[in-house]
Residue, then its C-alpha position, 0 to 999 in steps of 0.5 A: m533517524s526517524a521523522g519524530g526521533a526516538g520520542g516518536g509522534a509523527k505530525g501531519a496536516y491530515p489526522p489519522q482518522t481522516i486517512m483511515a476513513l479514506g483507506i476503509i471507505g475508498g478501499l471498499v468502494g473501489i473493490y466493490l465497484g471493480h467486482f460489480m462493474p464490467p471487467a473493463y472497469s476493474f481498475f476501480g479495484g486498483i483505485g481502492a488499493i491506492c486509497a488503502t496504500v495511502w492509509g497503510a503508508d501513513a500508519v507506517r510513518r506514525v509507528a516508525s517515527y518512534g524509531l523502528g529504523t530497519g524495521v520499516p521494510s519488515i513492517g511493510m512485508l508483515a502488512l501484506g503477509m497478514g493481508i493475504l491470510a485475512a483476504l483469502f479467509g474472508l473471501s472463502v467464508g464471506g461471500i459478497a461480504g467477503p471484503i468486510v469479513a476480511i477487514v474484521v479478521a485482519a483487525i484481529i490478527g493485527g491486534v494480536i501481533g501488536a500486543l505480542s510485539n509490545k507485551v512479549i517482545g517488549m518493543g514499548i511503542p505506545i501506538m503499536e497495537q493500533a498501528m498493527v491493526e491499521i497496517s493489517c487492514a490496509g494490507t488486506l485491502v491492497i491485496l483485495g483491490l489488486s486481486v480485483v484488477i487481475a481477476g475482475s472479481f473478488d469471488y473466491a474461486a476467481v481469485v484463487q484461479n487467476v491470482v493465487a494458483n498462477g503465482y500473481i499473489a507473489l507479485i501483489f505481495i511485493i508491489g503492495g508491500m513496497g507501496i506501504l513501506h517505501p514512502f516513509n523509508a524513502s522520506l525518513g529524516p528530520d525533514e520528512s513531511q506527511d504530504r510528500t510521503l503520502t504523495l509517494a504512496v499514491e505514486k507507488g500505488a499507481i505503479a502497482l495498478i499499472i503492473t497488475g493491469f498488465a497482468s490482467s491481460l491474460h484473464e480480462g483481455l487486452m482492452a481491459a488491461s490497456l484501460n487498467m494501465l492507462v488509468g494507472f499511468i495517469i494517476w502515476y504521472i499526476a502523483f509523480s509530478k506532485y511529488y517532485a514539486f514537494i521535493k523541490r519545495d523541501a530540498y535545500q537545492v536540486v541539482g543535476t549531477g549527470l552521469l557518474p564518472s568512469a574509472e578512466e576519468l577518475q584516474 
């Protein structure tokens, strides 16, 4: 079951425009701060990626509320797939404006895929085109932000050498995609609420910052990596605590089940 049922239209206290502004402005500011400041502050790229993750997760909950079902994980992976293409192209031709160029390219790719989904495949989701543009742009910002955490810069050569060539791009693909797809996938149902879903997106984005912070140790050194992971852990702890509070608020009952019984105990 989806949050809005087959009729679609997920509701929330925060309008899409507000969350979009958070994703774009917060994402770009974090990416540029991580690029221009000393390597020890590359965690700003991760904070930008968290803002973009929240935006992507909200776009997923809105489009998935029309009844995507098992398409929720797929659309998260699609977001990062489009994001990799747009991010690398934007950085390769855009120079200092690379992240902005990447967003423009991502919007074009997302719009084309959204139109194909509705007009050719015939999915018939009213907001499909808009949602795919948003998800593609959010995925691009996540790729860029987490790449900045690892490489300390969004310079194309640095990203290719420290993120792509050594395979860390695959790591970013998985943890970035999980941050966008998992919050709604874990919360869907008639009692899904926007604040609980998006808080889980922050928590997943923080985990991505911790993991990429650890990966940054090979390039930026132990001190910068430790700071990256520390900031990520602080954000994770705050978000997880808030998420658990929302679970207790929304759940009928929260009980401790203990360990599952062994085969011998069941006999």
